[in-house]
Structures are given as structure tokens and as C-alpha cells.
N, C-alpha and C positions, 0 to 999 in steps of 0.2 A: 514933692514926696516919692521916698522911691518904687520901682515896681520889679515884680518876679516873676518867673512864670515856674510853673510847676507842670509837670507828667505825673498825673492819676493812674494809678492802673487799676481802682476799683471806683468809678467805675472808668474805663481806658476815655484820657481826655486830654488835652493840653488848656490849662489856664492861666491867662493874666492875675496877677491879686498883688494890691499894695499892702498884703501882711506879710510881715517875718515868716521863715517857714515853722516855727512853733507855735506862732498866733494863727497861721494858717490851718495848719494841723487841727489845734482845737478848733477852732470853727468848723472847718469840715468835716471832724466828725460829730459833733453835739448841734449844729446850726447856731443861729445866734440868737433863739430864744430857749435854748437849751430843750427842747421837746423830744429832741428824737437821739439818738447813738449811733452809732455805727463805726467799725472800724478806717483809717485811711491808710494808704501806704502810697507814697509818692514820693519822686525824684525833684531835685531844683534843676532846673535847666538855664545853659547860659544861650541866650537869644541870639548873640551876635555870633551863635554857630549855625543856626537854623536855617542861613541863606535864605532860599526865596521858597523855601518848600511850603510856609505855610505864610499864609497874609495875616500878617500882626499889626494891621493899617486899625484894626476891628478895638486890639488895645490901645492905639495911642488915641481911637474916638471915644472908647465905653472908660477904659481902666483910668478914670479921674476919678479927686475926693467927691464926697457928696456935696450938697448946697453946704452942710451944716459943718463941712469940715472931716467928717468920719472918713475915714479908710474906704476905697472901694475892697470887699471882702475877697468875688471871684466873676471872673471875665470869662466865661467858656471860648476859646478861639477854634478846637476842632474836636469833634469826637470821635470820629471813624479813621481807623487803620492810623491811629494816630504812632505808635511805638515802633513800628517800620520805617517809618520815614524819618526819626529823627535820629541822627550820627550819637554813636554811643561818646564821643568826645566831648559831646554836647552836656551828659549829663554830670550830676556833683551829686553831692550826699543823697542817700537814700535814707526817710524817712517813716520811722512805725508808728501810727497813732492807734492808742486803745479806744474803747469803745465811748470810754469818758473825757477824752481828751488830753491823753496823756502822751507826751510825743518823745521819742528818741532815735536820735541820729547817728546815723552808720558811715563811716566813712569807707572809700575805696579799698581792696587790700589786694593781695596777692595770692592766689591760688594755686596751694598744691595736690595733684592726687593723690588718692591713699596709696598707701603700699603694699595692698592685701585684696584678694577680691573679697566682695561682700555683695548680698542684696542691695538695693536704693528705693526709698520712698519719694515722691516728687509730688510736690503740689504745684501744679501750673497756674500761674496768676493772672496771665495778659499778653497776650489777646482771647486766648482760650484758658478754660478751668477742670480740666479732668485732673483726676488723682491717678498716678498712676507707679507700678513696679519696675526696676528696670537692673537690668545687669551692667548696664553703662555706668559710670562715674560722671559727674556731673558735665565737665569739661565735654566727653565725648557723647555724653545725652544731648547737649546743646547742639553741637557739632551736625549731629545726627539730623535734629528734628528742624535744623535750617538750613539744610543742605537740599536747594532744591533738586538735586539729582535723583532724591529719593522719591518713591511713589508718593508717600505722604508726609508733608512738610509745610512750613511757614516761616517768612521773611524774617521774625524774630519772636523771641519768648522770653517773657520773665517766669521765673521759678524759682522754690525752694526746695532743701532737701529735707523732707523728716525723719523723727528718728524710729528706728524699728526695734532699737533693743538687741533681744538675744536674736531676734527673727532674723535679723539681716546677717547672721551666719549658719543659723538651722530654723528652718519654719516650720518645722516641729517641735519645737523647745518648750516645755510648759510653763515656764517662767517668762512671763509678757511685760511684767514691772507693772509698771501703771500708764501701759501702751492706754490712749484712750479711743481710741478708733471702733467704730461700729463695723459689728459682723466680723471678728478678728476671723473665724472660720475662713469667710471668703477672703481676707488678705491672705491666710495661708496659701488658701487655693492658688491664687496666683502668684504667689512666691515658689511654688512647686512645680507649678507648669513652665514656668522660665528654667529651670533646673532640667526638666526632660526634654523641653521644647527647643533643641539646638538652631531652631532656624529663627527665632524668635527671642529678641532682648527686652521689649518695652510690652507691657499689658496693664489696660486701664483698668483700674480698681472701683474709681467712680467717675460717673462723666461730668461733675462739677462740684463745688465747693457748696456743702449741705448748712456750712452757719460760716461765722468768723474765722480768722485763722487763726489756731492754737499756737501762738508765739513760744510758748513753755517748748512746742515740740521740734522746731527749728532746730536742727542737728548741727549744724554749721555755717551757712548764713544764704544769702539771697543772689540769686546768679541771674545778667540778662546778657541772651547770647543773639547775634547776628552769625552770618556765614564766615568763619574766619576770627571771628571776634567774641570775646566773651569777658564780661565782667563780672567782679566778684565782691562782695559788700558783707565782710566776716561779723556775724552773731557774738556778741560777749559770751564769754561763759555763765552759765546759773551764778556761780561764785561772784563772778563781776557785777550782773546785774543786781543783785542781793547788794553786793558792797557800793557801787558807783551808782546807780540808777535806782534806787530802793523806789520810789513813787510808781514809778512807770512798772518796773516789774509786777509791785502789789499789785497795780491797776489791772495786768496782763492776767495776773493770776485768778484775781478776784472776779473777773471777768466772766470766769468759768464755773465761778462757783468754789473756787479753791481756796 
């Protein structure tokens, strides 16, 4: 029976499993008894590129079928400082799972910075979870936050950019459309502070994720950065999701009562 390795972002962990990526996502989100539910975001990992960073002997010993032949669903290999120890070259597809176990797989893509200045809203996912606004586009933001020469930095960061609508150009805009963020006034204040503080490029809006990630608000995709390195996983457009991934998209919307 084939064995897979996954880097989970929520919570951060390296997991061995005999479930394929889509089956694993369904299990990880809703459990074996279907009594609990919650989003799962994880990468498939190539164990051949992990070297001796992790002790994979635990997977050899424990990630084996049950006595009745059922596949072993999950064996935790590591739960501490996992992201920073995995080389980006070892990461394959990124999988987004809704609370009821629908799974969407994203391939790596080429990132092109925006051609015009605008404000950005980032949801950090791992190893920390603040939501921040920034004047820096995703590539520059990633390089800044993972640059150990900066006073505040971390070895690696997974994050996504969320849509700001018209606030990305004008924090005072009266048109907020369907932006679902709580306390829009505070969000406006944070954006306006960036405009007047030339010494500041990023400001925290909230200290952590208040609930599940609103997939419909992902603006362009997901990013994973280390010093000098950046992976980008483009998010399909809403039209593509409606047309090509209907069940996942309906699940993602219905999770928030839409």
C-alpha cells in the first residue's frame, strides 16, 4: 500500500498517511466518524528530498495497514518548526479542503508582481497567523519577512493575499462591495496609517485567524517563502471555480452561509 507525506499548515505538522491526497483531505477535515469538521490546508511532500532532517523511521514502523487491512490514515512525524525545515523543492501540490471534506488541488505557478502600486491584505497561515496590511507586493513582502537581517523575521512563511476591493486603491472609498471583514473602520485606519507613515510598510490588522479562511476572498493565490525563495500557487478565478470545480466551490461558499 502506497505511503504519502503531507505538510499540514493547520496545524503545522508533517504527517505520513496511506490515504491519497483527496482521501486524506476528506478524512483530515471531517474525521473518520464525521462528527467534527474544519478546514485543512496541506502540501504533498516528496520524502526523498527531506534528507535526514526528519526521522522517518516512525513512518516505517507505524504507517502500515491495520490488522483488518484498512489503510493507516495519519501518523504524525513532527509537529514543531516543521515548515522551516522542509526544502521548498520537496513540496508538490497544495490542497485546500472545505469544512465538509471537499478538496481542491492547486499546482505551482509563475508569479508576476502587479504593475501598479496598491495596498495589500495578507492572511498569514504558518507558522504564525496574524492578518496584516502592507504596501509590499507578495514577493517583496515574503522576502522582507524571511530576511534574518530584519529586526522582525522568521525562517519561512506561508500566506495568502485577500481581496480588498476598492480599498486597495482608496481606503476612504464608500464602496466596500461584499467585503466580509469585521470592523471595516479599523481596516481603513490601518491602511491610512500606511499612507502617512513612510517608515512603515506593514501593519497588523488582527493578531490571528478568527475563523476558517474565507476561500472566496483569496485574491490571487497562496505563497510560501523562504529567504531568497518563493513558491506561488495560483487560485482559480471565481468563474473557473464555478465552471470546473463546482462541488468544491459550492461547499466553500455554503460554509459561510452564502
